[in-house]
C-alpha angles and dihedrals in degrees: 000000000000118000125195132192118201120196120195123196115216099210110185095018092122104082121207091253092063110123094225093048133254139259126249122186114261091004102068125209113357130194122263111283114192094176093057090053092049098244 
């Protein structure tokens, strides 16, 4: 019986309003930015 495991990466799932910061490609983890998120 074959068994498969699929792993999905949620790139961009950390929004700029996240307390711990967010990730931007080629820049790494950035500090929380409420203005960029529109809050």
